[in-house]
C-alpha positions in Angstrom: 2.2 105.0 76.8 0.2 102.7 74.6 3.2 100.2 74.4 3.4 100.2 78.2 -0.3 99.5 78.5 0.1 96.5 76.1 3.0 95.2 78.1 0.9 95.4 81.3 -2.0 93.7 79.7 0.2 90.9 78.4 1.8 90.4 81.9 -1.7 90.2 83.5 -2.9 87.7 80.9 0.3 85.6 81.4 -0.2 85.6 85.2 -3.8 84.6 84.8 -2.8 81.8 82.5 -0.3 80.5 85.1 -2.9 80.6 87.8 -5.7 79.1 85.7 -3.5 76.3 84.3 -1.8 75.5 87.6 1.9 75.7 88.1 2.7 72.1 88.7 2.4 70.8 85.1 5.6 69.3 83.7 6.9 71.4 80.8 9.1 69.4 78.6 10.0 70.7 75.1 8.4 68.3 72.7 10.9 66.3 70.7 13.7 67.6 72.8 16.2 64.8 73.4 18.4 64.9 76.4 15.9 66.6 78.7 15.4 65.0 82.1 12.6 66.1 84.4 11.6 65.4 88.1 8.5 66.6 90.0 8.7 67.3 93.7 6.0 66.6 96.3 4.9 69.6 98.5 7.7 70.7 100.7 10.1 68.1 99.3 12.6 70.5 97.8 13.4 74.0 99.1 16.2 76.1 97.7 17.8 79.2 99.2 19.9 81.6 97.1 21.4 84.9 98.2 21.3 87.0 95.0 18.6 87.9 92.5 18.4 85.5 89.6 16.8 85.8 86.1 13.4 84.2 86.0 12.1 82.4 82.9 8.6 81.5 81.6 9.9 78.0 80.5 13.1 76.0 80.9 15.5 75.7 78.0 18.9 76.7 76.7 17.5 79.4 74.4 14.8 80.9 76.6 15.0 84.7 77.4 14.5 85.9 81.0 11.2 87.6 81.7 12.1 89.1 85.1 14.1 88.6 88.3 13.5 86.3 91.3 14.5 88.0 94.6 16.9 86.2 96.9 15.3 84.0 99.5 14.0 80.6 100.4 11.8 79.1 97.7 9.8 75.8 97.4 10.4 74.2 94.1 7.9 72.2 92.1 10.1 70.4 89.6 13.6 70.4 88.1 14.8 69.9 84.5 18.3 69.2 83.3 19.4 69.6 79.7 22.3 67.8 77.9 24.3 71.1 77.8 24.4 71.1 81.6 21.7 73.7 82.1 19.8 73.2 85.3 16.3 74.8 85.8 14.0 74.6 88.9 10.4 75.7 88.7 9.1 77.9 91.6 5.7 77.6 93.1 4.5 80.7 91.0 5.3 78.8 87.8 8.4 80.7 86.8 11.7 78.9 86.3 15.2 79.7 87.7 18.4 78.6 86.0 20.7 77.4 88.8 23.8 75.9 87.0 26.8 77.9 88.1 24.9 79.6 91.0 25.6 79.0 94.7 22.5 77.9 96.6 21.6 75.7 99.6 19.1 72.9 99.6 16.5 71.6 102.2 15.0 68.2 101.5 15.6 66.0 98.5 16.3 68.2 95.5 18.2 65.6 93.6 18.6 66.7 90.0 17.0 64.5 87.3 
C-alpha cells in the first residue's frame, strides 16, 4: 500500500512538472550526436493511429515507457529522429510516442526532421 502511494505521488509530481514547465520545450539529449528535432506550430501536425502505443517521458533509444497512449487523433508539438532510425513525436500533454514501424495517418505538415 505504501509503495502504491509513493507511485501515485510521483505520478502527480511528474504531471505537475509537465504542466508547470510547459510541454512545448524542445528536449534534445545533451551531447547526443545524430539527433534531429523539429517543432510544429499549433495545428500544423496531427497524427491518427488505431492502436495503443507506449508513451515515454522523453525521446531516446534507451528510454523505458511510462504508460500507454490510447488510439485516436492527436496534435503533435515536435518530432525527433535518431540515427538508429527511431522516430518520436511529442503529444500536447508532453509525453512522447515512438512511431517508427507503426502505421499512422497524417494531417498537415508532419515532415520528419
